[in-house]
C-alpha positions in Angstrom: 10.6 38.5 -22.3 12.6 37.0 -19.4 11.3 37.5 -15.9 11.9 36.3 -12.4 9.9 33.7 -10.6 8.6 33.6 -7.0 7.9 30.4 -5.1 5.2 30.8 -2.5 3.1 28.8 -0.1 0.0 27.5 -2.0 -3.0 29.8 -2.0 -5.3 27.5 0.0 -2.7 27.2 2.9 -2.5 31.0 3.1 -6.3 31.3 2.9 -6.6 29.3 6.1 -4.8 32.1 7.9 -6.5 35.5 7.2 -3.4 37.3 8.5 -1.0 35.9 5.9 -0.4 37.1 2.4 2.0 36.4 -0.4 4.1 39.3 0.8 4.7 37.8 4.2 8.2 36.3 4.7 6.5 33.1 6.0 4.8 32.8 2.6 8.0 31.6 1.1 7.7 28.3 3.0 6.6 25.2 1.1 3.7 23.3 2.6 4.0 19.7 3.9 0.6 18.0 3.4 -0.4 14.9 5.4 -2.5 12.0 4.1 -3.6 8.6 5.5 -3.7 6.6 2.2 -1.0 5.5 -0.2 -3.4 6.8 -3.0 -2.8 10.4 -1.9 -1.6 11.5 -5.3 -5.0 10.9 -6.8 -6.5 12.8 -3.9 -4.1 15.7 -4.4 -4.8 15.9 -8.2 -8.5 15.8 -7.6 -8.4 18.6 -5.0 -5.1 20.0 -3.7 -6.9 21.4 -0.6 -7.8 17.9 0.6 -5.3 16.8 3.2 -5.3 16.1 7.0 -4.6 18.5 9.8 -1.4 18.0 11.8 -2.2 17.1 15.3 -0.6 19.3 18.0 0.2 16.2 20.2 0.9 13.3 17.8 2.6 15.2 14.9 5.4 16.7 17.1 8.4 15.0 18.5 8.1 14.0 22.1 10.6 12.9 24.6 9.8 10.1 27.2 10.4 11.3 30.8 10.5 8.9 33.7 7.7 9.3 36.3 8.3 6.4 38.6 7.5 2.7 38.8 3.9 3.2 39.9 3.0 6.9 39.4 0.6 7.8 42.2 -0.9 10.9 40.8 -2.8 9.1 38.0 -5.6 6.5 37.7 -6.4 3.6 35.5 -3.8 2.5 33.0 -1.8 5.7 33.8 -0.7 4.0 37.1 1.4 1.6 35.0 2.9 4.1 32.5 6.4 4.6 34.0 7.1 7.4 31.5 5.2 10.3 30.0 5.8 12.0 26.7 6.9 15.6 26.8 6.0 17.3 23.4 8.5 19.5 21.8 8.0 22.1 19.1 9.7 19.9 16.4 7.4 18.4 13.8 7.4 14.6 13.3 6.7 12.8 10.1 5.7 9.2 10.2 6.7 6.3 7.9 4.5 4.6 5.2 3.9 1.5 7.4 2.3 3.9 9.9 -0.2 4.7 7.2 1.0 8.3 6.9 2.1 9.9 3.7 3.3 13.4 2.8 3.4 15.7 -0.2 5.4 18.9 -0.6 3.4 21.6 -2.3 4.5 25.0 -3.7 3.0 27.6 -6.0 4.9 29.3 -8.7 4.3 33.0 -9.7 5.9 35.7 -11.7 7.9 37.9 -9.4 6.0 41.0 -10.3 3.4 43.2 -8.7 0.3 41.2 -7.9 2.1 37.9 -8.4 0.6 37.0 -11.7 0.6 33.4 -13.0 3.8 32.4 -14.8 2.2 31.4 -18.2 4.4 29.4 -20.5 7.0 27.3 -18.6 9.0 25.9 -21.4 12.5 25.2 -20.2 11.5 25.5 -16.5 11.5 22.7 -14.1 10.8 22.5 -10.3 12.7 20.3 -7.9 13.4 20.1 -4.2 16.2 19.1 -1.9 16.4 17.7 1.6 19.0 19.3 3.9 20.1 17.9 7.3 21.0 20.1 10.3 23.6 19.3 12.9 25.4 21.0 15.8 29.0 20.0 16.1 30.7 20.3 19.5 34.6 20.4 19.7 36.4 17.6 21.6 35.4 17.5 25.2 38.0 15.4 27.1 36.8 16.5 30.5 33.1 16.0 29.8 32.2 19.5 31.1 30.7 20.6 27.8 28.4 17.5 27.6 27.4 18.1 31.2 26.4 21.7 30.6 24.4 20.7 27.5 22.6 17.9 29.3 21.7 20.2 32.2 20.2 22.7 29.8 18.2 19.9 28.1 16.8 18.9 31.5 15.8 22.5 32.2 13.9 22.6 28.9 12.1 19.4 29.7 11.1 20.7 33.1 9.8 23.9 31.6 7.8 22.1 28.9 6.3 19.6 31.3 5.4 21.5 34.4 3.8 18.4 36.0 7.3 17.1 36.9 8.0 17.4 40.6 11.7 17.1 39.9 14.1 17.0 37.0 14.1 13.7 35.1 16.4 11.1 36.6 17.0 9.2 33.4 20.4 9.8 31.8 20.1 11.8 28.6 22.1 10.3 25.7 23.4 12.4 22.9 20.4 11.6 20.7 18.1 12.6 23.5 19.8 15.9 23.8 19.3 16.4 20.1 15.6 15.6 20.6 15.3 18.3 23.3 17.5 21.0 21.9 17.3 20.3 18.2 14.8 23.0 17.3 14.4 26.7 18.3 10.7 26.2 18.9 11.4 23.6 21.4 14.1 25.6 23.2 11.6 28.5 23.5 12.5 30.8 26.4 15.9 29.2 26.7 17.0 30.2 23.2 19.3 33.0 24.5 20.9 30.7 27.1 21.3 28.0 24.5 23.0 30.3 22.0 25.3 31.7 24.7 26.2 28.1 25.8 26.9 27.1 22.2 29.1 30.2 21.7 31.1 29.5 24.9 31.6 25.8 23.9 32.7 26.8 20.3 29.9 24.8 18.8 29.0 25.1 15.1 25.6 24.8 13.5 25.9 23.3 10.1 23.6 22.3 7.2 24.4 19.3 5.0 23.3 18.2 1.6 23.0 14.6 0.3 25.4 14.4 -2.6 25.7 11.4 -5.0 29.1 10.4 -6.5 29.4 9.1 -10.1 29.5 5.6 -8.7 26.1 6.1 -7.2 27.2 6.2 -3.6 25.8 9.1 -1.6 26.9 10.9 1.6 26.1 14.0 3.6 28.4 17.0 3.0 28.5 20.4 4.7 27.2 23.3 2.6 26.8 27.0 3.2 23.6 27.5 5.1 20.8 29.7 3.8 20.1 33.0 5.6 17.1 35.3 5.4 19.2 37.5 3.1 20.7 34.7 0.9 19.1 31.8 -0.8 20.8 28.4 -0.6 22.9 27.1 -3.5 22.7 23.7 -5.1 25.7 21.6 -4.0 27.7 19.8 -6.6 26.2 16.4 -7.1 23.3 17.1 -4.7 20.4 14.8 -5.0 17.4 16.6 -6.6 13.9 15.2 -6.0 11.2 15.7 -8.6 8.1 17.9 -8.5 5.2 17.8 -10.8 2.8 20.5 -11.9 -0.8 19.7 -11.0 -3.0 19.8 -14.1 -6.1 22.1 -14.0 -9.2 20.5 -12.5 -12.2 20.1 -14.7 -14.5 21.8 -12.2 -12.4 24.8 -11.6 -13.1 28.3 -12.9 -11.0 29.6 -15.8 -8.9 31.9 -13.6 -8.0 29.0 -11.2 -6.9 26.8 -14.1 -4.0 29.1 -14.7 -2.5 28.5 -11.3 0.9 26.8 -11.2 0.7 24.4 -8.3 3.5 21.9 -7.9 4.0 18.9 -5.6 6.5 16.3 -4.7 6.6 13.2 -2.6 8.3 13.7 0.8 10.8 10.9 1.5 10.3 9.5 5.0 12.4 6.4 4.5 15.3 5.4 2.2 17.5 2.4 1.4 20.4 4.7 0.6 23.6 4.3 2.7 26.8 6.3 2.8 30.2 4.7 2.4 30.3 3.8 6.1 27.0 2.0 5.9 25.0 4.7 7.7 21.5 5.3 6.4 20.7 8.4 4.5 17.6 9.1 6.6 17.3 8.2 10.3 15.1 9.0 13.3 17.7 11.1 15.1 18.5 13.9 12.7 16.7 17.1 12.0 15.7 17.8 8.4 14.2 20.6 6.2 13.4 20.9 2.5 13.8 23.6 -0.1 12.1 23.9 -3.4 13.7 25.6 -6.4 12.7 26.6 -10.0 15.3 26.3 -12.7 15.2 27.8 -16.1 17.5 26.6 -18.8 19.2 29.2 -21.1 17.6 29.9 -24.4 18.9 28.4 -27.7 22.2 29.9 -28.6 23.1 30.6 -25.0 23.7 27.0 -23.9 27.1 28.1 -22.5 25.3 30.2 -19.9 24.3 28.7 -16.5 20.6 28.1 -15.8 18.8 30.7 -13.7 17.5 29.5 -10.3 14.9 30.8 -7.8 14.5 29.3 -4.3 11.7 29.0 -1.8 12.3 29.3 1.9 12.8 26.2 4.0 10.0 24.1 5.2 9.4 23.7 8.9 12.1 21.5 10.5 11.1 17.9 11.2 12.3 14.6 12.4 11.3 11.1 11.2 9.4 8.7 13.4 11.2 5.5 14.4 9.9 2.3 12.9 8.4 1.2 16.2 7.0 4.6 17.1 3.9 3.8 19.2 2.0 6.9 17.9 2.6 5.6 14.4 2.0 1.9 14.8 -1.4 2.5 16.4 -2.6 3.8 13.1 -2.4 0.4 11.3 -3.7 -2.9 12.4 -2.1 -6.1 11.2 -4.3 -9.2 11.4 -2.8 -12.7 11.5 -5.2 -15.6 11.4 -3.8 -18.6 13.3 -3.9 -22.0 11.6 -7.1 -24.0 12.0 -5.9 -27.1 13.9 -8.7 -29.1 12.4 -7.8 -28.3 8.8 -4.1 -28.8 9.4 -4.8 -32.2 11.1 -6.9 -33.2 8.1 -4.2 -32.2 5.7 -1.7 -34.3 7.7 -3.5 -37.4 6.6 -2.7 -36.8 2.9 0.6 -37.2 1.1 3.0 -34.4 1.6 3.0 -31.6 -1.1 6.0 -29.8 -2.5 5.3 -26.5 -0.7 6.3 -25.4 2.8 9.5 -24.0 4.4 12.6 -25.9 3.5 15.5 -25.6 5.9 19.0 -26.7 4.7 21.5 -27.5 7.4 25.1 -27.8 6.3 27.5 -30.4 7.7 28.7 -29.4 11.2 25.7 -27.1 11.7 23.1 -29.6 12.9 21.9 -29.4 16.5 20.8 -32.6 18.4 19.7 -32.9 22.0 17.7 -34.8 24.5 14.3 -33.0 25.1 14.3 -34.5 28.7 10.7 -33.8 29.3 11.1 -30.0 28.8 14.6 -29.6 30.2 16.9 -30.2 27.2 20.3 -31.7 27.9 23.2 -33.4 26.1 23.2 -30.9 23.3 25.6 -31.6 20.4 26.6 -29.8 17.2 27.4 -32.2 14.4 26.3 -33.7 11.0 28.5 -35.1 8.4 26.2 -34.5 5.4 23.9 -31.8 4.4 20.3 -32.2 5.7 17.1 -30.9 4.3 13.8 -30.7 6.2 10.6 -29.2 4.9 7.9 -28.0 7.3 4.4 -26.9 6.6 4.2 -23.1 7.2 1.5 -23.8 9.7 3.9 -25.7 11.9 6.1 -22.6 12.3 3.1 -20.4 13.0 1.7 -22.7 15.7 5.0 -23.0 17.5 5.7 -19.3 17.2 2.3 -18.4 18.8 3.0 -20.9 21.6 6.4 -19.4 22.3 4.9 -15.8 22.3 2.0 -16.8 24.6 4.5 -18.6 26.9 6.9 -15.7 27.2 4.7 -12.6 27.3 3.7 -13.1 30.9 7.2 -14.3 31.8 8.7 -11.1 30.4 6.0 -9.0 32.1 6.5 -10.5 35.6 10.2 -11.1 35.4 11.1 -7.5 34.4 7.9 -6.0 36.0 7.0 -4.3 32.7 3.3 -4.0 33.7 2.4 -1.7 30.9 3.1 -4.6 28.4 -0.2 -6.3 29.3 -2.1 -3.0 29.0 -1.2 -3.1 25.3 -3.0 -6.4 24.8 -6.7 -6.5 24.2 -8.4 -9.9 23.8 -12.0 -10.3 22.7 -14.4 -11.6 23.7 -13.6 -10.8 27.3 -13.6 -13.8 29.6 -17.3 -13.8 30.7 -18.0 -11.5 33.6 -14.5 -11.8 35.1 -13.6 -8.1 34.8 -16.8 -6.9 36.4 -16.6 -9.4 39.3 -13.0 -8.7 40.0 -13.3 -4.9 39.8 -16.3 -5.1 42.1 -14.4 -7.4 44.6 -11.3 -5.2 44.8 -13.5 -2.1 44.8 -14.6 -3.0 48.3 -11.0 -2.8 49.6 -10.4 -6.5 49.6 -6.8 -7.7 48.9 -5.2 -10.4 46.8 -4.8 -12.6 49.9 -8.6 -12.5 50.4 -9.4 -13.5 46.8 -10.9 -17.0 47.1 -10.0 -20.1 45.1 -12.3 -21.4 42.4 -15.5 -23.0 43.5 -17.7 -24.5 40.7 -20.8 -24.1 42.9 -20.3 -20.3 42.9 -19.7 -19.2 39.2 -20.8 -15.6 39.9 -18.1 -15.0 42.5 -14.7 -13.3 41.9 -12.0 -15.9 42.4 -8.4 -16.7 41.5 -9.4 -18.7 38.4 -11.0 -15.5 36.9 -7.9 -13.6 37.7 -5.9 -16.2 35.8 -8.3 -15.7 32.8 -7.7 -11.9 32.9 -3.9 -12.2 33.0 -3.5 -15.3 30.8 -1.2 -17.0 33.3 -1.7 -19.7 35.9 -1.5 -18.8 39.6 -1.4 -15.0 38.8 -2.5 -14.1 42.4 0.7 -15.7 43.8 2.9 -14.0 41.2 1.3 -10.6 41.8 1.6 -11.0 45.5 5.4 -11.5 45.3 6.0 -8.3 43.3 8.1 -5.9 45.3 8.8 -2.1 45.1 12.1 -1.8 47.0 12.3 1.9 46.4 9.1 2.4 48.6 9.6 -0.8 50.7 6.3 -2.4 49.9 4.5 -5.0 47.8 2.2 -2.8 45.7 -0.2 -5.4 44.5 -0.4 -7.4 47.8 -0.6 -4.4 50.2 -3.8 -2.8 48.9 -6.7 -3.2 46.5 -6.4 0.0 44.6 -3.5 -0.9 42.3 -4.7 -4.3 41.4 -8.2 -2.9 40.7 -6.7 -0.3 38.4 -4.6 -2.9 36.6 -7.6 -5.2 36.0 -9.6 -2.2 34.7 -6.8 -1.3 32.3 -6.8 -4.8 30.7 -10.6 -4.7 30.0 -11.1 -4.6 26.2 -14.4 -2.8 26.8 -12.4 0.3 27.7 -10.4 0.5 24.5 -10.8 3.4 22.1 -11.9 2.9 18.5 -10.0 6.1 17.5 -11.5 9.2 16.0 -10.9 9.9 12.3 -8.1 12.4 11.7 -9.6 15.9 11.1 -9.3 17.2 7.6 -7.9 20.6 6.7 -10.5 23.3 5.7 -11.1 23.7 2.0 -11.2 27.5 1.4 -12.9 29.0 -1.6 -10.4 30.1 -4.4 -10.4 33.9 -4.4 -9.8 33.8 -8.2 -13.2 32.3 -8.7 -16.4 34.4 -8.3 
């Protein structure tokens, strides 16, 4: 006997909220589950309840708001954070190199009283699709529409971050406005004002499906959006992503083994491009996913179209950028520098076939006079191809030197003081941090910091300041730093700021990071 199916939020997700049942409209939403290991599929198969909680601060999209060059209402490293992150209501999914992975889970039932298990699923498959949301504004030759939208975005930021004494002074680009206004949860109390503004501007909210042509090239195409009354429809050529049924667990009761739990892997990056070379997935768009069950017609009715049943949409989300700091902090990359002793010993042996070979074509070879560190007389030439092979260690040593040379240069030249607060070197340089913090804690200034005296090793001095900053004559460099906006020299005029800066560089104050909290594992109500 043919019957309808119902796609619902998995039972264990509903069980975490005592007020939700399978009859609630929100129970049509598939569940996005978070993991911190690439082996999450095995974890899911072993226990589908096992996943990580979404963090209310890190797993939502945030917008950076300018606070000032040296925010005065904070202490420690906060004095050098020129921006603060204002969280929105839009979920953020990280990329695999952030050590975050996601599964999409749904449970299949018969659409009958009590939602019984579906039984035999011959001829039934489950898939899911990713849809993109966009708001399209009509041409705006005068710029009035853009100005009105930007002003509303600024008001939303102000409301979400009440610590701002004034509206953000940074100009909001189009992608920034999408960040702020891209989700109803973020707009919050300004939803009615937003809708009225969009109506007055003639804006259109659209949904798009990624469709793939016969030649394999994909692109986003507008589709009719789903409504609470109408399920979405599969677009012609729309990319379908697979879902798999989780097999029964050996330790589960008989009733639980009849459950029909399905999962798919959420794509958070893609190498697909459209015909214009734009990536399929980016960190500016808003996405959602829909699951569907499809049943093929029985034998003898192959001319009939398959029957389809849809879930509701997932929660809207955006994808983290590759260099998202909240994502990159989850993964440490360790590079061991070449051992100069071992490399020097190898240099005394005949050259081997390995290394990095660089081929330089004719007319592409650079020659110059090093001139004791000030190169001159540069020429581009070469009449024959040239091949040079370098040991990999040579590249690494030179690269590390260039990085060490230019990190303080960039920091001081552009006054990006927060750059050094993201560097932690261990072991710390002796007792330099303690001595310097104690010295400036008395109210002493940079000008009063004495020069190095080998007879007084337990005294704060300029050599110890150089050790902390990793640059020679750091006291002089810091003393010349100006803040034209406030007509002062912040490091030279007082001890407070320099003391905070030194404290923020101390590796002893770094956080090891608490493990991500797991989701609760409720008891299956089908089991006694």
